[in-house]
C-alpha positions as CSV (number, residue, x, y, z in Angstrom):
1,M,-50.3,9.9,110.1
2,K,-47.5,9.4,107.8
3,P,-46.6,5.9,106.6
4,E,-43.5,4.1,107.5
5,K,-40.7,4.9,105.6
6,E,-40.4,0.9,104.8
7,Y,-43.9,0.9,102.7
8,L,-43.1,3.8,100.5
9,S,-41.5,4.0,97.4
10,F,-38.5,6.3,96.0
11,G,-40.4,8.9,93.7
12,Y,-42.6,9.1,96.7
13,Y,-40.8,9.0,99.4
14,L,-38.6,12.4,97.7
15,Q,-42.0,13.9,96.5
16,S,-43.4,13.8,99.6
17,I,-40.9,15.3,101.3
18,R,-40.8,18.0,98.7
19,L,-44.5,19.0,98.5
20,E,-44.5,19.0,102.8
21,K,-41.6,21.6,102.1
22,N,-43.5,23.9,99.5
23,I,-40.4,23.3,96.8
24,T,-41.0,23.2,93.6
25,L,-39.6,21.1,90.8
26,E,-37.5,23.6,89.2
27,T,-36.2,24.7,92.1
28,V,-34.6,21.3,92.6
29,A,-33.5,21.1,88.9
30,E,-31.5,24.4,89.7
31,E,-29.9,23.7,92.7
32,T,-29.0,20.3,91.8
33,R,-28.5,21.0,87.6
34,I,-30.6,17.5,87.4
35,A,-33.0,18.1,84.1
36,M,-36.8,18.5,84.8
37,S,-37.5,15.5,82.4
38,N,-35.1,13.1,84.6
39,L,-36.8,14.7,87.8
40,A,-40.6,13.8,86.5
41,S,-39.2,10.7,86.0
42,I,-37.8,9.9,89.4
43,E,-41.3,11.1,90.9
44,K,-43.3,8.6,88.4
45,E,-40.8,6.2,88.9
46,D,-40.4,5.8,85.1
47,V,-37.5,3.5,85.8
48,E,-36.9,2.7,81.8
49,S,-36.7,6.4,81.3
50,L,-34.1,7.2,84.2
51,P,-30.4,6.7,82.8
52,D,-28.0,3.8,84.4
53,P,-28.6,3.1,87.6
54,V,-24.7,4.3,88.6
55,F,-26.1,7.8,87.5
56,V,-29.4,7.9,89.0
57,R,-28.1,6.5,92.5
58,G,-26.0,10.5,92.5
59,F,-29.1,12.1,91.4
60,L,-31.4,10.9,94.2
61,R,-28.6,11.3,97.0
62,S,-28.2,15.2,94.9
63,Y,-32.2,15.5,95.2
64,A,-32.8,14.5,98.6
65,Q,-30.0,17.1,99.5
66,A,-31.4,19.8,98.1
67,I,-35.0,19.3,99.9
68,G,-33.3,17.8,103.3
69,A,-34.3,13.9,102.9
70,D,-32.0,10.8,103.6
71,G,-30.3,10.5,100.3
72,D,-29.3,7.1,101.8
73,E,-33.4,6.4,102.1
74,A,-34.2,7.7,98.3
75,V,-31.4,5.1,97.1
76,R,-32.6,2.3,99.2
77,L,-35.9,2.6,98.2
78,Y,-34.6,2.9,94.4
79,E,-33.0,-0.1,94.7
80,A,-35.5,-2.1,96.3
81,R,-37.8,-1.1,93.2
82,I,-35.2,-2.5,90.8
83,N,-35.2,-5.7,92.5
84,M,-38.5,-6.5,92.5
85,K,-38.6,-5.4,88.5
86,S,-35.7,-7.3,88.0
87,R,-37.6,-10.4,89.9
88,L,-41.2,-9.7,88.2
89,E,-39.2,-10.0,84.6
90,D,-37.6,-13.2,85.9
91,I,-41.2,-14.9,86.4
92,Q,-42.7,-13.3,83.7
93,S,-39.6,-15.3,81.5
94,Y,-40.1,-18.2,82.7
95,S,-42.4,-20.6,79.9
96,P,-44.3,-24.5,81.1
97,K,-43.5,-24.9,77.7
98,S,-40.4,-25.3,78.3
99,T,-41.1,-28.3,81.0
100,V,-43.4,-30.3,78.0
101,A,-40.4,-32.6,76.6
102,P,-36.9,-32.3,78.8
103,W,-35.8,-35.3,77.8
104,R,-36.2,-34.9,73.7
105,N,-33.9,-31.7,74.3
106,L,-31.2,-34.0,76.5
107,I,-31.2,-36.1,73.7
108,L,-31.3,-34.0,71.0
109,S,-28.2,-32.3,72.6
110,V,-26.3,-35.1,73.2
111,I,-27.0,-36.6,69.6
112,V,-25.3,-33.3,68.6
113,V,-22.3,-33.0,70.7
114,A,-21.3,-36.6,70.5
115,G,-21.7,-35.4,66.4
116,L,-19.4,-32.5,66.7
117,I,-17.1,-34.8,68.4
118,G,-17.0,-37.7,65.9
119,L,-16.7,-35.1,63.2
120,S,-13.6,-33.8,65.0
121,L,-11.3,-36.7,65.4
122,Y,-12.4,-38.0,61.7
123,G,-10.6,-34.1,60.8
124,I,-7.5,-35.0,63.2
125,S,-7.4,-38.5,62.0
126,Y,-7.4,-37.7,58.2
127,F,-5.1,-34.5,58.8
128,E,-2.3,-36.7,60.5
129,H,-2.7,-39.7,57.2
130,R,-2.0,-37.0,54.9
131,S,0.8,-35.2,57.1
132,L,2.6,-38.9,57.3
133,Q,2.0,-39.9,53.7
134,D,3.3,-36.0,52.2
135,E,6.6,-36.9,55.1
136,A,7.1,-40.5,53.3
137,N,6.8,-39.2,49.8
138,E,9.1,-35.9,50.2
139,P,12.9,-37.1,49.2
140,S,15.2,-36.9,51.8
141,K,17.2,-33.9,51.8
142,A,21.5,-33.5,53.9
143,V,20.8,-31.1,56.4
144,E,23.0,-28.6,56.3
145,P,24.4,-26.6,59.9
146,P,23.4,-22.9,59.5
147,T,25.4,-20.7,58.7
148,E,26.1,-17.9,61.6
149,K,26.2,-14.6,59.8
150,H,28.6,-11.5,61.5
151,S,27.9,-7.9,60.9
152,A,31.6,-6.1,61.6
153,D,29.8,-2.8,61.8
154,R,26.7,-4.0,64.7
155,K,27.5,-3.6,68.4
156,P,25.2,-5.2,71.1
157,S,24.3,-1.4,72.1
158,D,22.6,-1.3,68.5
159,T,19.9,-3.1,69.2
160,K,16.9,-2.1,70.8
161,T,14.0,-3.3,72.7
162,E,10.4,-1.9,72.6
163,P,8.7,-1.7,75.8
164,S,5.4,-4.3,76.2
165,P,2.5,-2.8,76.9
166,E,3.0,-4.0,80.6
167,M,5.8,-1.1,80.9
168,A,3.2,1.3,80.1
169,Q,3.0,4.6,82.1
170,K,0.1,3.9,84.8
171,L,-2.5,6.5,85.7
172,M,-2.3,7.4,89.1
173,L,-5.3,8.8,90.7
174,Q,-4.6,10.8,94.2
175,I,-7.9,12.3,95.5
176,S,-8.6,14.5,98.4
177,A,-11.4,15.0,100.1
178,L,-11.6,18.9,101.1
179,E,-15.6,18.6,101.7
180,D,-17.7,15.9,102.6
181,T,-19.0,14.0,98.8
182,W,-19.8,11.0,97.6
183,I,-17.8,10.1,94.8
184,K,-18.3,7.2,91.9
185,I,-15.1,5.9,90.0
186,I,-15.3,4.2,86.8
187,A,-11.5,2.9,85.4
188,D,-11.1,1.4,82.9
189,N,-14.7,0.9,81.9
190,H,-14.7,-1.8,84.8
191,E,-17.2,-2.1,87.6
192,P,-18.3,1.4,89.5
193,K,-16.8,1.4,92.7
194,E,-18.9,4.3,95.0
195,Y,-17.0,5.9,98.3
196,T,-18.5,8.6,101.0
197,L,-15.7,10.8,101.8
198,R,-15.6,13.2,104.3
199,S,-13.1,16.1,104.9
200,G,-9.7,14.8,104.8
201,D,-10.1,11.9,103.8
202,Q,-7.4,10.4,100.9
203,L,-8.1,7.6,98.1
204,E,-6.1,6.8,95.0
205,A,-7.5,4.7,91.6
206,E,-5.1,3.2,89.4
207,A,-5.9,2.9,85.6
208,T,-4.2,2.2,82.5
209,R,-6.6,3.9,79.5
210,G,-8.7,6.5,82.0
211,Y,-11.4,7.3,84.8
212,N,-14.9,8.4,84.6
213,L,-16.1,10.3,87.5
214,L,-19.6,11.3,89.2
215,I,-18.8,13.6,92.0
216,G,-21.4,14.9,93.9
217,N,-19.9,18.0,95.3
218,A,-17.9,19.9,92.7
219,A,-16.1,21.6,95.3
220,G,-15.5,18.7,97.5
221,L,-12.3,17.3,96.2
222,E,-9.1,17.6,95.0
223,L,-7.7,15.6,91.9
224,K,-4.3,14.9,90.9
225,L,-3.5,12.6,88.0
226,N,0.2,11.2,88.3
227,G,0.7,14.1,90.8
228,K,-0.6,16.6,88.2
229,P,-3.3,18.6,89.2
230,I,-7.2,18.3,88.0
231,K,-9.6,21.4,87.4
232,I,-13.1,20.6,88.6
233,S,-15.5,23.0,86.7
234,G,-18.5,23.3,88.8
235,K,-19.7,24.7,92.2
236,E,-19.9,23.8,95.9
237,G,-23.4,21.0,96.4
238,E,-23.3,20.7,92.4
239,V,-23.3,16.7,91.0
240,V,-20.9,17.2,87.8
241,N,-19.6,14.1,85.6
242,L,-15.7,14.0,84.7
243,Q,-13.7,12.5,82.7
244,I,-9.9,11.8,83.1
245,P,-7.7,12.4,81.1
């Protein structure tokens, strides 16, 4: 009798299906183009040795596809493992010593803040006083009207304005799905966004510096940057990482 999925870890879930179907880890590595070390770390659930979670989720889906498992289930189990690890680290980092003298820490903090405010007020008052003294000691000067300088050779059309950063050309990425696939987009090093696309779906993204893409099926997408086609090197079902431009 097989255990319920809710009680399976992501590494054991994938490993058990792979062994049940007599698929070697080398076969999975050849089909997914994922390094053997990463596949071994996935099955051992060695989270510390695995790369960023953004890429691990893509590895899990590719692994699951190669052995006929549920990629979404593998990702769900992985995220549950990460959340549990984070909660355990929070519990271990809690120190009872921090509650021994809370009032002493609060009083010290108040004293430090009050001291900083006092020094700031003293500095402002001192510089204002010095400024008034300098103005009083400085001899009065007649105010002369500004003289306007005209140039016969200069024309209004000669003035050139530099374009502001906001006027810089945006990088518009058009994505068209040729086959079912998933894609993870990191634009201008912001938070990654993940999409599951069906054949015929279209997607657009905007950036100013560039994109980092993780694509679940190299042959499943057609990319255009500002209307110009972007080549995706890879075969059908292959996970690829692409930097644009």
